[in-house]
Phi, psi and omega in degrees: 000146183280161173298127183091354183253005180292343179294322182296325183284320181297321183290322179289321183295319190283324175298329190278349176299312174302320179296314164314319184280356185260019185297121179280339180289320195293330189261006180270174175299320184294322187291321177284329179285329175290315184294323172295323180292331177275309184265040174272204183287346182256033185300315186295324183282330172297312188293321176304307179301322175292321183272343179308317175299333175295320179294320185289316173312309189290328177293318182289318179303308178303309172314315181289327175296313189263332190249350176282119186291125180239095187301318183298317187291313175307316177291322184290327181291325180281338178291322184295000000 
């Protein structure tokens, strides 16, 4: 974003508030069923199942980044 244009993004975010509050699904039976399905007694288990793939992807990325041999990088590092 260019300099001095942050106010436009802020204005858009502030204007979106009333739109988000005007959600017609949230007050319907379907919206209430979804809310009760998510925030029931098994919330921790549901959150764990939803967040587990992100943790796995981050772990695999870290392992590839730290353990994958990169000969060109090692050669350049040894020259210095």
